[in-house]
C-alpha positions as CSV (number, residue, x, y, z in Angstrom):
1,X,4.7,15.7,-38.9
2,X,7.2,13.4,-37.3
3,X,5.6,9.7,-36.4
4,X,6.4,7.6,-33.9
5,X,9.3,4.9,-34.5
6,X,7.7,1.4,-35.3
7,X,8.4,-0.6,-31.5
8,X,8.8,-3.9,-33.9
9,X,11.3,-2.6,-36.1
10,X,13.0,-1.5,-33.1
11,X,13.1,-4.6,-31.5
12,X,13.8,-6.5,-34.8
13,X,17.5,-3.9,-34.5
14,X,18.3,-4.7,-30.9
15,X,17.5,-8.0,-31.7
16,X,20.1,-8.1,-34.7
17,X,22.7,-6.5,-32.4
18,X,22.4,-9.2,-29.9
19,X,22.9,-11.8,-32.2
20,X,26.1,-10.3,-33.5
21,X,27.4,-9.9,-30.0
22,X,26.7,-13.3,-29.4
23,X,28.2,-14.8,-32.7
24,X,31.8,-12.7,-31.2
25,X,31.4,-14.6,-28.0
26,X,30.4,-11.5,-26.5
27,X,26.5,-12.7,-25.0
28,X,25.8,-10.2,-22.4
29,X,23.4,-12.3,-20.6
30,X,26.5,-14.7,-19.7
31,X,27.4,-12.4,-17.7
32,X,26.5,-13.5,-14.0
33,X,28.0,-10.6,-11.6
34,X,29.6,-7.1,-11.8
35,X,31.7,-5.3,-8.8
36,X,29.6,-2.4,-7.6
37,X,31.5,-0.5,-5.1
38,X,29.8,2.9,-5.1
39,X,26.1,3.9,-6.2
40,X,25.1,7.4,-8.0
41,X,24.1,9.6,-4.7
42,X,26.5,8.1,-2.7
43,X,29.2,9.6,-5.2
44,X,27.5,12.9,-5.6
45,X,27.0,13.2,-1.6
46,X,30.6,12.2,-0.9
47,X,32.3,13.9,-3.9
48,X,35.2,15.7,-1.9
49,X,36.6,12.6,-0.4
50,X,35.8,10.4,-3.4
51,X,37.5,13.1,-6.4
52,X,40.0,11.4,-8.4
53,X,39.2,7.6,-6.8
54,X,38.2,4.5,-9.1
55,X,34.6,3.8,-8.5
56,X,32.5,1.0,-10.3
57,X,28.9,1.4,-10.8
58,X,26.0,-0.5,-12.5
59,X,22.4,0.7,-14.1
60,X,20.5,1.6,-16.8
61,X,21.3,3.8,-19.7
62,X,19.0,6.4,-19.9
63,X,20.6,8.6,-22.1
64,X,23.4,9.2,-24.5
65,X,25.2,11.9,-26.4
66,X,28.0,10.4,-28.9
67,X,30.3,13.2,-30.2
68,X,33.4,11.5,-32.5
69,X,35.7,10.4,-30.1
70,X,34.2,11.3,-26.9
71,X,30.1,11.0,-25.3
72,X,28.1,11.0,-22.3
73,X,25.9,8.9,-21.4
74,X,23.7,9.0,-17.9
75,X,23.3,5.9,-15.9
76,X,20.3,5.1,-13.4
77,X,20.8,2.4,-10.2
78,X,18.3,2.5,-7.3
79,X,18.8,5.9,-5.5
80,X,19.4,8.2,-8.4
81,X,21.3,8.9,-11.5
82,X,24.8,10.3,-12.6
83,X,26.9,11.4,-15.9
84,X,29.7,9.4,-17.1
85,X,32.3,10.1,-19.7
86,X,33.0,7.5,-22.4
87,X,35.9,8.2,-24.7
88,X,38.4,6.4,-27.3
89,X,41.3,6.9,-25.4
90,X,39.4,6.0,-22.1
91,X,38.8,2.2,-23.0
92,X,40.0,2.0,-25.8
93,X,39.3,1.6,-29.8
94,X,37.1,-1.0,-29.7
95,X,35.0,-1.2,-27.2
96,X,34.4,2.3,-27.9
97,X,33.5,1.0,-31.2
98,X,31.0,-1.2,-29.6
99,X,30.4,0.8,-26.7
100,X,28.5,2.8,-29.6
101,X,26.1,0.6,-30.9
102,X,24.5,-0.1,-27.2
103,X,21.2,1.7,-26.9
104,X,18.8,3.5,-24.4
105,X,17.6,0.8,-21.4
106,X,20.8,-1.3,-21.7
107,X,22.1,-2.2,-18.5
108,X,25.9,-1.3,-17.8
109,X,28.8,-1.8,-15.5
110,X,31.2,1.4,-15.9
111,X,34.5,1.6,-13.6
112,X,35.9,4.9,-13.6
113,X,37.5,8.1,-11.6
114,X,35.3,10.7,-10.1
115,X,35.6,14.4,-11.2
116,X,33.8,17.4,-12.1
117,X,33.2,18.7,-15.5
118,X,33.4,22.1,-16.6
119,X,29.9,23.0,-16.0
120,X,29.9,21.7,-12.3
121,X,28.7,18.1,-12.6
122,X,29.9,15.3,-10.9
123,X,30.8,12.5,-13.3
124,X,32.5,8.9,-13.6
125,X,35.7,9.3,-16.6
126,X,35.5,5.7,-17.5
127,X,38.0,3.2,-18.1
128,X,35.7,0.2,-18.1
129,X,32.7,0.0,-19.6
130,X,30.8,-3.5,-19.8
131,X,27.3,-4.5,-21.2
132,X,25.9,-6.6,-18.4
133,X,22.4,-6.3,-20.2
134,X,20.6,-5.7,-23.9
135,X,17.4,-4.0,-23.7
136,X,15.2,-5.6,-26.4
137,X,12.5,-3.4,-25.9
138,X,12.9,0.7,-26.5
139,X,12.0,2.9,-23.5
140,X,8.9,5.7,-23.2
141,X,10.5,8.6,-25.1
142,X,12.0,11.0,-22.8
143,X,10.2,13.8,-22.8
144,X,6.7,13.0,-22.7
145,X,7.6,9.5,-20.5
146,X,5.1,7.0,-19.4
147,X,1.7,8.7,-18.9
148,X,-0.9,6.3,-19.9
149,X,-2.3,5.3,-16.4
150,X,-3.7,1.6,-17.4
151,X,0.1,1.0,-18.7
152,X,1.6,2.7,-16.1
153,X,-0.2,-0.2,-13.9
154,X,0.2,-3.1,-16.2
155,X,4.0,-2.0,-17.0
156,X,5.0,-1.0,-13.4
157,X,8.4,-2.1,-14.2
158,X,8.4,0.7,-17.0
159,X,6.9,3.2,-14.9
160,X,9.5,2.5,-12.2
161,X,12.0,3.2,-14.7
162,X,10.7,6.6,-16.1
163,X,8.8,8.3,-13.4
164,X,11.4,9.0,-10.2
165,X,8.2,9.7,-8.0
166,X,6.7,6.8,-8.5
167,X,9.8,4.8,-7.6
168,X,10.4,7.2,-4.4
169,X,6.6,6.3,-3.7
170,X,7.4,2.7,-3.0
171,X,10.6,3.4,-1.4
172,X,8.6,5.2,1.2
173,X,6.4,2.7,1.3
174,X,8.9,0.1,2.6
175,X,10.3,2.9,4.9
176,X,6.6,3.5,6.2
177,X,5.9,-0.3,6.9
178,X,9.4,-1.4,8.7
179,X,9.2,1.9,10.5
180,X,5.0,0.4,12.0
181,X,7.1,-2.7,12.8
182,X,9.5,-0.9,14.6
183,X,7.1,1.3,16.8
184,X,4.8,-1.8,17.7
185,X,8.0,-4.0,18.6
186,X,9.2,-1.3,20.8
187,X,5.8,-1.4,22.8
188,X,6.2,-5.0,23.3
189,X,4.0,-6.1,20.4
190,X,4.8,-9.6,18.8
191,X,4.3,-10.0,14.9
192,X,2.5,-13.5,14.3
193,X,1.3,-14.7,11.2
194,X,-2.2,-16.5,10.8
195,X,-4.0,-18.5,8.0
196,X,-4.4,-17.4,4.8
197,X,-6.5,-20.2,3.5
198,X,-9.5,-20.7,5.8
199,X,-12.7,-22.5,5.9
200,X,-14.3,-19.3,7.7
201,X,-13.4,-15.9,6.1
202,X,-14.6,-14.1,9.1
203,X,-13.7,-10.6,11.1
204,X,-15.2,-8.3,8.5
205,X,-18.7,-7.9,6.4
206,X,-17.3,-8.5,3.2
207,X,-17.4,-11.0,0.3
208,X,-14.5,-13.7,0.6
209,X,-12.9,-15.0,-2.8
210,X,-13.5,-19.2,-2.4
211,X,-11.1,-21.8,-3.5
212,X,-10.9,-26.0,-3.5
213,X,-8.1,-27.4,-1.1
214,X,-7.4,-30.4,-3.3
215,X,-5.7,-32.6,-0.8
216,X,-8.0,-32.1,2.0
217,X,-11.0,-31.9,-0.6
218,X,-12.7,-28.7,0.9
219,X,-14.0,-25.9,0.0
220,X,-11.5,-22.9,1.7
221,X,-11.8,-18.9,1.4
222,X,-9.1,-16.4,1.6
223,X,-8.9,-14.5,4.5
224,X,-11.0,-11.3,4.7
225,X,-9.3,-10.1,7.9
226,X,-6.9,-11.4,10.6
227,X,-9.4,-10.6,13.4
228,X,-10.5,-13.9,14.8
229,X,-7.1,-16.0,14.8
230,X,-5.8,-13.1,16.3
231,X,-8.2,-12.9,19.2
232,X,-7.5,-16.7,19.9
233,X,-3.8,-15.6,20.4
234,X,-5.0,-13.3,22.9
235,X,-7.2,-16.4,24.8
236,X,-3.6,-18.2,24.4
237,X,-1.8,-15.5,26.6
238,X,0.5,-13.6,24.4
239,X,-1.4,-10.4,25.4
240,X,0.0,-8.3,22.8
241,X,0.3,-9.1,19.0
242,X,0.2,-7.5,15.0
243,X,0.0,-8.5,11.6
244,X,0.8,-6.7,8.3
245,X,-0.5,-9.5,5.5
246,X,-2.7,-9.5,2.5
247,X,-6.3,-10.1,2.8
248,X,-8.7,-10.8,0.1
249,X,-11.9,-8.9,-0.8
250,X,-14.3,-10.1,-3.8
251,X,-15.9,-6.3,-4.1
252,X,-15.3,-3.5,-6.5
253,X,-12.3,-1.6,-8.0
254,X,-11.7,1.9,-7.0
255,X,-9.5,4.6,-6.3
256,X,-9.9,3.2,-2.2
257,X,-10.1,0.0,-2.9
258,X,-8.5,-3.4,-4.4
259,X,-9.6,-6.6,-3.9
260,X,-6.2,-7.5,-2.1
261,X,-4.4,-5.3,0.0
262,X,-2.2,-5.0,3.3
263,X,-3.8,-5.3,6.4
264,X,-2.2,-4.2,9.8
265,X,-4.3,-5.8,12.7
266,X,-3.3,-5.6,16.6
267,X,-4.6,-6.4,19.6
268,X,-3.8,-5.8,23.1
269,X,-5.2,-7.3,26.4
270,X,-6.2,-5.1,29.1
271,X,-7.6,-2.3,27.5
272,X,-10.4,-0.6,25.2
273,X,-10.6,1.3,22.4
274,X,-9.7,4.4,24.3
275,X,-6.3,2.6,24.3
276,X,-6.5,1.7,20.6
277,X,-7.2,5.8,19.9
278,X,-4.0,6.6,21.9
279,X,-1.9,4.4,20.0
280,X,-3.3,5.0,16.7
281,X,-3.2,9.0,17.2
282,X,0.7,8.1,18.4
283,X,1.7,5.7,15.5
284,X,-0.2,7.9,12.7
285,X,2.2,11.0,14.3
286,X,5.5,8.8,14.6
287,X,5.3,7.9,11.1
288,X,4.7,11.4,9.5
289,X,7.6,12.2,11.6
290,X,9.5,9.2,10.6
291,X,8.9,10.0,6.6
292,X,8.3,13.8,6.2
293,X,10.6,15.0,9.5
294,X,7.0,16.9,10.6
295,X,3.2,16.2,11.5
296,X,1.9,18.1,9.3
297,X,1.7,16.6,5.8
298,X,1.0,17.5,2.3
299,X,-2.3,16.8,0.7
300,X,-3.0,18.2,-2.6
301,X,-2.8,22.1,-2.2
302,X,-3.6,21.7,1.7
303,X,-2.4,20.3,4.4
304,X,-3.2,17.5,7.4
305,X,-2.2,18.3,10.9
306,X,-1.3,14.8,12.5
307,X,-0.1,17.0,15.5
308,X,-3.1,18.0,17.0
309,X,-5.1,16.1,19.2
310,X,-7.2,14.0,17.0
311,X,-11.3,15.1,17.2
312,X,-13.5,12.8,19.0
313,X,-17.3,12.8,18.0
314,X,-19.4,10.1,18.1
315,X,-21.5,9.2,14.6
316,X,-24.6,10.6,15.8
317,X,-23.3,13.9,16.6
318,X,-21.1,14.2,13.6
319,X,-24.6,13.1,11.7
320,X,-26.2,16.0,13.6
321,X,-23.1,18.8,12.7
322,X,-23.0,18.1,9.4
323,X,-26.8,17.7,8.0
324,X,-29.2,18.7,11.5
325,X,-30.6,15.1,11.5
326,X,-30.7,14.3,14.7
327,X,-31.0,10.5,14.9
328,X,-30.8,10.4,18.8
329,X,-34.5,11.1,18.8
330,X,-35.6,8.5,16.3
331,X,-37.3,5.8,18.2
332,X,-38.7,3.8,15.0
333,X,-37.6,1.7,12.0
334,X,-40.3,3.9,10.2
335,X,-39.0,7.3,11.1
336,X,-35.4,6.1,10.1
337,X,-36.5,5.2,6.4
338,X,-38.7,8.0,6.3
339,X,-35.4,10.4,6.9
340,X,-33.3,8.1,4.4
341,X,-36.0,8.4,1.4
342,X,-36.0,12.2,2.3
343,X,-32.3,12.4,1.8
344,X,-32.1,9.6,-1.3
345,X,-30.7,7.4,0.5
346,X,-31.2,3.7,-0.8
347,X,-31.6,0.9,2.1
348,X,-33.0,-2.8,2.0
349,X,-36.1,-4.1,3.6
350,X,-33.3,-6.2,5.7
351,X,-31.9,-2.9,7.6
352,X,-33.0,-1.9,10.7
353,X,-32.3,1.4,12.3
354,X,-28.9,1.3,12.8
355,X,-28.2,0.8,9.9
356,X,-29.8,3.5,8.1
357,X,-27.9,5.4,10.2
358,X,-24.8,3.8,9.1
359,X,-25.9,4.7,5.6
360,X,-26.8,8.1,5.9
361,X,-23.5,8.6,7.8
362,X,-21.5,7.3,4.9
363,X,-23.1,9.0,2.4
364,X,-23.5,12.6,4.1
365,X,-21.0,12.7,6.6
366,X,-17.9,10.9,5.3
367,X,-16.3,12.6,2.6
368,X,-16.4,15.8,4.8
369,X,-13.9,14.6,7.6
370,X,-10.8,16.3,6.5
371,X,-8.5,16.6,9.1
372,X,-7.7,13.6,11.6
373,X,-11.4,12.9,13.3
374,X,-12.6,9.7,15.1
375,X,-15.9,8.8,14.8
376,X,-17.3,7.0,17.8
377,X,-19.9,4.3,19.2
378,X,-21.6,3.0,16.0
379,X,-24.8,0.8,15.9
380,X,-25.1,-2.6,17.6
381,X,-26.3,-3.7,14.0
382,X,-23.4,-3.2,12.2
383,X,-20.5,-4.5,14.5
384,X,-20.9,-8.0,15.5
385,X,-17.7,-8.5,17.2
386,X,-17.4,-5.3,19.6
387,X,-18.7,-4.7,23.5
388,X,-21.9,-2.7,23.9
389,X,-21.8,0.5,25.5
390,X,-22.8,-0.3,29.2
391,X,-25.0,2.7,29.3
392,X,-26.2,2.5,26.0
393,X,-26.5,-1.3,24.5
394,X,-27.6,0.2,20.8
395,X,-24.3,1.3,20.1
396,X,-21.1,-0.5,20.4
397,X,-17.6,0.5,22.0
398,X,-16.2,1.2,18.1
399,X,-14.0,4.1,16.5
400,X,-12.9,4.6,12.9
401,X,-10.4,7.5,12.1
402,X,-11.3,9.1,9.1
403,X,-8.7,11.7,7.6
404,X,-9.0,13.2,3.7
405,X,-12.8,11.4,3.6
406,X,-11.2,8.2,4.0
407,X,-11.8,5.2,6.7
408,X,-7.8,4.8,7.8
409,X,-8.3,2.8,11.1
410,X,-10.9,0.6,12.4
411,X,-11.3,-0.4,16.3
412,X,-13.0,-1.9,19.0
413,X,-12.9,-3.0,22.5
414,X,-13.3,-6.6,21.5
415,X,-16.3,-8.7,22.5
416,X,-15.4,-11.2,25.1
417,X,-18.5,-12.7,26.1
418,X,-19.1,-15.9,24.3
419,X,-23.3,-16.1,25.1
420,X,-23.2,-12.8,23.7
421,X,-21.0,-13.1,21.1
422,X,-23.0,-16.5,19.8
423,X,-26.2,-14.7,19.7
424,X,-24.3,-12.3,17.1
425,X,-23.4,-14.6,15.0
426,X,-26.8,-15.6,15.1
427,X,-28.1,-13.1,14.3
428,X,-25.3,-12.7,11.4
429,X,-26.6,-16.0,10.0
430,X,-30.4,-14.6,9.6
431,X,-28.7,-12.0,7.8
432,X,-27.3,-14.3,5.4
433,X,-30.6,-16.3,4.7
434,X,-32.1,-12.5,4.0
435,X,-29.7,-12.1,1.1
436,X,-26.9,-10.5,3.2
437,X,-23.3,-12.0,1.7
438,X,-21.5,-9.9,3.4
439,X,-23.0,-11.1,6.6
440,X,-20.0,-12.9,9.4
441,X,-20.7,-16.9,9.8
442,X,-20.7,-19.3,12.7
443,X,-17.2,-20.1,13.7
444,X,-17.9,-22.8,16.5
445,X,-13.5,-23.1,17.2
446,X,-13.6,-19.2,18.0
447,X,-16.3,-19.4,20.3
448,X,-14.7,-22.5,22.0
449,X,-11.9,-20.4,22.2
450,X,-13.9,-17.0,23.9
451,X,-15.1,-19.9,26.4
452,X,-11.6,-20.7,27.4
453,X,-11.2,-16.9,28.6
454,X,-10.0,-13.8,26.8
455,X,-9.3,-10.9,28.7
456,X,-10.7,-7.4,28.0
457,X,-8.9,-6.4,24.5
458,X,-8.4,-3.6,22.2
459,X,-8.3,-4.2,18.8
460,X,-7.2,-1.6,15.4
461,X,-7.2,-3.0,11.9
462,X,-5.5,-0.5,9.8
463,X,-5.5,-0.4,5.8
464,X,-1.7,-0.1,5.1
465,X,-2.1,0.9,1.6
466,X,-4.7,4.1,2.3
467,X,-2.1,4.8,5.2
468,X,0.7,5.1,2.4
469,X,-1.7,7.2,0.1
470,X,-2.1,9.9,2.9
471,X,1.7,10.0,3.6
472,X,2.7,10.1,0.1
473,X,0.1,12.0,-0.8
474,X,-0.8,9.4,-3.1
475,X,-4.5,9.8,-5.0
476,X,-5.4,6.5,-6.1
477,X,-4.8,3.2,-4.0
478,X,-3.5,1.4,-7.2
479,X,-0.4,4.2,-7.0
480,X,0.7,2.5,-3.9
481,X,0.4,-0.8,-4.8
482,X,3.4,-2.4,-7.2
483,X,1.3,-4.6,-9.3
484,X,-2.8,-3.7,-8.5
485,X,-5.5,-5.9,-9.9
486,X,-6.3,-5.0,-13.5
487,X,-8.7,-7.0,-16.0
488,X,-6.9,-9.2,-17.9
489,X,-6.0,-8.1,-21.5
490,X,-6.7,-10.6,-24.0
491,X,-4.2,-11.5,-26.5
């Protein structure tokens, strides 16, 4: 049985090759630039135009076949790869002797003429080959690739080199975020930037990270949401604002959660959660068509249809439909607790009837919401920043969008009554006293802004990483974050 090569020995050999080059005054790390005129896929796409023309490309050597006086290498650049034909006569005897010592993983610059081999492969006949950087660590063996999931996330640089699908996912991520920006800009939204460090990390039910600001000698928190500052901007008359930024929640890791993630929030004056539903549905459909050319996107072996109108159903009705539990008939906390106990749902003493409705929905309904579904009208107890429904003050004008069993968006008709907001904050403070460290805190400056006057407003937050998961059919959030949070490796 063949034993894998000793990586320490391979590195030693490569270090010796580098030292030899340096002693000859040919240190590749002294080269500062290379004139790249074309890229691999562009050459293939424009072959009829470029055949017989001289091009120069640069990239990483991914394979190498030395056959006496002629060799083939495959060079990978950002958009793809291309075969290069290297001969002793083409680049000269001394240069060819040096080339034969190059390793897979080295970065080279190549100049030559575009041609097609007898087997029909578009290639470059090399007339110049320059070593631009020496790879001191061997890449994973090509056949098996980089398959260890933990190593893939920790060594994303190698993952991007070895796994074409991974690189494609992150290129798509960039294009999706750019398309989102263009879409919102075209609707008249203004992109803004708000503080990451704040005295009060409000706007969501989450535990913040804390740090200390030495210059001010104050404890501050990393933001968990963008909401409260955006509403201040609506008060200030900006009317339509959005931000795509990092937020930080001190919670567990899972296939759907990373403590540091990207959130898009927007706020629009003179509309409500119905306006946000329309915007959300149109945005998701637009992004799917931008990425896939169709509103029907793959999900594992199935499909998600973003072309049809998204279903709209209240949380109470969705629970009834899925479980047969009619929470509309539940009038007391004791009844709600009995239902939860009967379904094996754990609750805390501080939880009220609305909290238990939310727990039942989360445990029994969410995973079944595969096709796009707006879940409407959440209980008041779990939503301190949304307007009450005028005809039903036990519930608020809020929706969450679920696709593939995941929450994709969260939106409100925003509460703009400063007196009601103060009473909601006071209730949140009571919850904190009872041990709920995810409850909101009183924010006097935000209340002062509301007292200046905020128009009726709709707001929405969309988890960008989950959106990318959906549009790239990725199973885990770490697959769409370049450098996900990982436990430190002790050296």
